[in-house]
Structures are given as C-alpha cells and as structure tokens.
C-alpha positions as a printed NumPy array, in Angstrom:
array([[ -95.552,   55.155,   27.755],
       [ -97.974,   56.929,   30.057],
       [ -98.669,   60.485,   28.888],
       [ -99.191,   62.529,   32.048],
       [-100.005,   66.235,   32.323],
       [ -96.405,   67.013,   33.378],
       [ -95.096,   65.109,   30.344],
       [ -97.493,   67.009,   28.069],
       [ -96.163,   70.296,   29.504],
       [ -92.618,   69.111,   28.836],
       [ -93.52 ,   68.198,   25.247],
       [ -95.124,   71.641,   24.877],
       [ -91.858,   73.212,   26.055],
       [ -89.974,   71.322,   23.337],
       [ -92.569,   72.34 ,   20.73 ],
       [ -92.088,   75.997,   21.731],
       [ -88.394,   75.916,   20.758],
       [ -88.91 ,   76.381,   16.99 ],
       [ -91.646,   78.919,   17.737],
       [ -89.154,   80.903,   19.847],
       [ -86.582,   80.833,   17.043],
       [ -89.029,   81.946,   14.345],
       [ -90.515,   84.719,   16.494],
       [ -87.046,   85.936,   17.512],
       [ -86.137,   86.547,   13.864],
       [ -89.401,   88.144,   12.726],
       [ -88.876,   91.747,   11.55 ],
       [ -91.458,   93.407,   13.784],
       [ -91.212,   95.742,   16.789],
       [ -93.086,   93.309,   19.044],
       [ -90.833,   90.309,   18.464],
       [ -88.582,   90.892,   21.474],
       [ -91.636,   91.009,   23.764],
       [ -93.075,   87.903,   22.094],
       [ -89.775,   85.972,   22.309],
       [ -89.345,   86.903,   25.973],
       [ -92.959,   85.907,   26.655],
       [ -92.538,   82.539,   24.95 ],
       [ -89.404,   81.832,   26.967],
       [ -91.072,   83.002,   30.199],
       [ -94.051,   80.738,   29.51 ],
       [ -91.731,   77.804,   28.79 ],
       [ -89.903,   78.526,   32.056],
       [ -93.235,   78.532,   33.879],
       [ -94.116,   75.133,   32.385],
       [ -90.805,   73.83 ,   33.741],
       [ -91.91 ,   74.763,   37.24 ],
       [ -95.522,   73.672,   36.653],
       [ -94.71 ,   70.191,   35.381],
       [ -92.618,   69.456,   38.468],
       [ -95.247,   70.847,   40.816],
       [ -98.046,   68.874,   39.173],
       [ -95.964,   65.684,   39.173],
       [ -95.245,   66.024,   42.899],
       [ -98.693,   67.265,   43.923],
       [-100.698,   64.672,   41.988],
       [ -98.143,   61.871,   41.95 ],
       [ -97.943,   61.927,   38.143],
       [ -94.408,   60.644,   37.741],
       [ -93.224,   58.635,   34.758],
       [ -89.814,   57.364,   33.702],
       [ -90.244,   59.039,   30.317],
       [ -91.141,   62.351,   31.955],
       [ -88.149,   62.124,   34.303],
       [ -85.898,   61.613,   31.266],
       [ -87.543,   64.227,   29.043],
       [ -87.881,   67.119,   31.516],
       [ -84.168,   67.945,   31.895],
       [ -83.654,   67.432,   28.152],
       [ -86.394,   69.961,   27.368],
       [ -84.947,   72.438,   29.86 ],
       [ -81.439,   72.183,   28.458],
       [ -82.642,   72.474,   24.855],
       [ -84.712,   75.588,   25.587],
       [ -81.896,   77.256,   27.54 ],
       [ -79.256,   76.367,   24.928],
       [ -81.382,   77.773,   22.1  ],
       [ -82.128,   80.98 ,   24.025],
       [ -78.41 ,   81.368,   24.779],
       [ -77.495,   80.816,   21.114],
       [ -80.045,   83.409,   19.991],
       [ -78.747,   85.898,   22.538],
       [ -75.085,   85.358,   21.627],
       [ -75.885,   85.579,   17.915],
       [ -77.625,   88.912,   18.458],
       [ -74.981,   90.231,   20.901],
       [ -71.691,   88.483,   20.069],
       [ -69.493,   89.831,   22.843],
       [ -66.692,   87.962,   24.563],
       [ -68.497,   87.986,   27.914],
       [ -71.856,   86.892,   26.526],
       [ -70.189,   84.039,   24.662],
       [ -68.138,   83.049,   27.703],
       [ -71.184,   82.95 ,   30.001],
       [ -73.156,   80.951,   27.438],
       [ -70.286,   78.481,   26.992],
       [ -69.969,   78.021,   30.762],
       [ -73.697,   77.364,   31.145],
       [ -73.996,   74.98 ,   28.188],
       [ -70.731,   73.222,   29.057],
       [ -71.786,   72.672,   32.652],
       [ -75.153,   71.296,   31.575],
       [ -73.459,   68.762,   29.306],
       [ -70.92 ,   67.819,   31.994],
       [ -73.502,   67.432,   34.773],
       [ -75.791,   65.395,   32.493],
       [ -72.889,   63.087,   31.687],
       [ -71.994,   62.873,   35.388],
       [ -75.577,   61.963,   36.299],
       [ -75.66 ,   59.293,   33.591],
       [ -72.378,   57.817,   34.771],
       [ -73.477,   57.883,   38.41 ],
       [ -76.718,   56.134,   37.406],
       [ -74.651,   53.365,   35.796],
       [ -72.832,   52.985,   39.115],
       [ -76.165,   52.857,   40.949],
       [ -75.321,   56.132,   42.683],
       [ -77.662,   58.58 ,   40.893],
       [ -79.13 ,   59.788,   44.201],
       [ -75.777,   61.384,   45.042],
       [ -76.172,   63.882,   42.188],
       [ -79.818,   64.89 ,   42.583],
       [ -80.847,   68.48 ,   41.896],
       [ -79.889,   70.596,   44.893],
       [ -81.219,   73.943,   46.126],
       [ -78.224,   75.707,   44.577],
       [ -79.138,   74.231,   41.189],
       [ -82.704,   75.486,   41.562],
       [ -81.486,   79.   ,   42.418],
       [ -79.181,   78.881,   39.396],
       [ -82.116,   77.912,   37.211],
       [ -84.293,   80.797,   38.432],
       [ -81.498,   83.357,   37.9  ],
       [ -80.699,   81.868,   34.481],
       [ -84.332,   81.916,   33.33 ],
       [ -84.838,   85.49 ,   34.503],
       [ -81.595,   86.544,   32.781],
       [ -82.706,   84.995,   29.506],
       [ -86.162,   86.601,   29.664],
       [ -84.472,   89.987,   30.13 ],
       [ -81.912,   89.332,   27.378],
       [ -84.596,   88.238,   24.929],
       [ -86.727,   91.282,   25.777],
       [ -83.708,   93.591,   25.311],
       [ -85.498,   96.954,   25.615],
       [ -85.617,   99.356,   28.576],
       [ -88.736,   98.964,   30.682],
       [ -89.973,  101.643,   33.108],
       [ -86.599,  103.334,   32.708],
       [ -84.707,  100.192,   33.741],
       [ -81.901,   98.918,   31.498],
       [ -83.416,   95.439,   31.112],
       [ -80.711,   94.134,   28.772],
       [ -77.892,   95.26 ,   31.083],
       [ -79.679,   93.71 ,   34.063],
       [ -80.003,   90.536,   31.989],
       [ -76.26 ,   90.575,   31.259],
       [ -75.449,   90.816,   34.966],
       [ -77.959,   88.109,   35.817],
       [ -76.448,   85.861,   33.137],
       [ -72.999,   86.408,   34.652],
       [ -74.437,   85.517,   38.071],
       [ -76.123,   82.438,   36.565],
       [ -72.818,   81.355,   35.002],
       [ -71.035,   81.703,   38.345],
       [ -73.841,   79.808,   40.108],
       [ -73.554,   77.233,   37.325],
       [ -69.878,   76.705,   38.104],
       [ -70.555,   76.563,   41.837],
       [ -73.397,   74.053,   41.517],
       [ -71.389,   72.016,   38.993],
       [ -68.558,   71.834,   41.506],
       [ -71.061,   70.76 ,   44.189],
       [ -72.285,   67.902,   41.965],
       [ -68.708,   66.861,   41.237],
       [ -67.821,   66.956,   44.939],
       [ -70.874,   64.796,   45.747],
       [ -69.852,   62.279,   43.095],
       [ -66.123,   62.31 ,   43.932],
       [ -66.136,   59.441,   46.472],
       [ -67.897,   57.175,   43.962],
       [ -65.502,   58.271,   41.226],
       [ -62.485,   57.447,   43.393],
       [ -63.973,   54.102,   44.357],
       [ -64.73 ,   53.228,   40.728],
       [ -61.18 ,   54.114,   39.631],
       [ -59.783,   51.722,   42.263],
       [ -62.013,   48.943,   41.013],
       [ -60.813,   49.29 ,   37.399]])
C-alpha cells in the first residue's frame, strides 16, 4: 500500500472522529466552537485530499476506497451528535435521509462496479453541491450559537433540510444513471 499525502489526510479525517465526539461532550463553553472547527477542518481535508491527488497525480486504490468511507463516517457521526443534542422529528428525518442515501448509493456503486459499470455512477456536480451544503449545515449545527446576530443553528437546520433534499435528488440521479444496467442485469438473470 502506497501512503500518499491524500491518503494521510483521509486517515487524519478518520482519526478526528473520536476527537470530535470527545470535544462535543466536554462541559466547557468553548466546546461548540471547537467541535465546529474540528468538523470544518475535516471537511477542508476532504477537499484538499482530492485536490492534491488530482494536482500531483497521487492516486491510489486504497485512497480511492478510503476517502468516501472517511467522509461518510465523519458526516454520520456529526449527524448523530446533532440529533442526540436536538432530537426533533425534522432533524432526525433529515439525518435518516442523508445517512440512508449514503448507504444506498455506496451499495449501488459497489454493485455497478461488479457489473463493470462503475463509471456510470461517478460523483456528479449535484453530489458535490450536496456535500458543500451538508458540510456547511453541520458546521453551523455543531456551532449552535448565534454569531454576529445571525441565528446560526436555525440557518444550519435549513441548510440540513436543503442538503437532505439535494441528497434525495442526487440519489435519484445516480439511480437513473444506473437504471439501464439494472434492467439489463435483471434480464440476464
């Protein structure tokens, strides 16, 4: 296994998950800022590892496998922390939609790879927009407090709702892209 800079950033993102959890539960005034900062930094490393891999041609099979796993783990943990702290029907629904879609799309990608059709379900622009909105929502939800008179938590709630809707839309786009292969495979069975 070749350990590239992008892979090291991905491993760092995974290592930050328990740090995020511990900091989130610390009984200090600064913990919401620290938790939001940790998540924001992890989100930045998600962008940075992809940029570095493309810019310096530092791709590896292990990195390609690990990167989406790290992203999904970090997002799922941040969503669980947020729902635990604010257990409302809407917050839980949005979190379930996001986590459910991530599991479904990962399974779809795996299945399409087995069919030799993985390229049909590559990350699209809509998925990247969803990720940006989702990351921003989670930073705001982890921060929780008003900032410069802005209701950061409420903005985070609305952004999470938007991310969940974008999640459904992009999930449908992946399913639509895979549909011809799915129909073809069902005929061959």
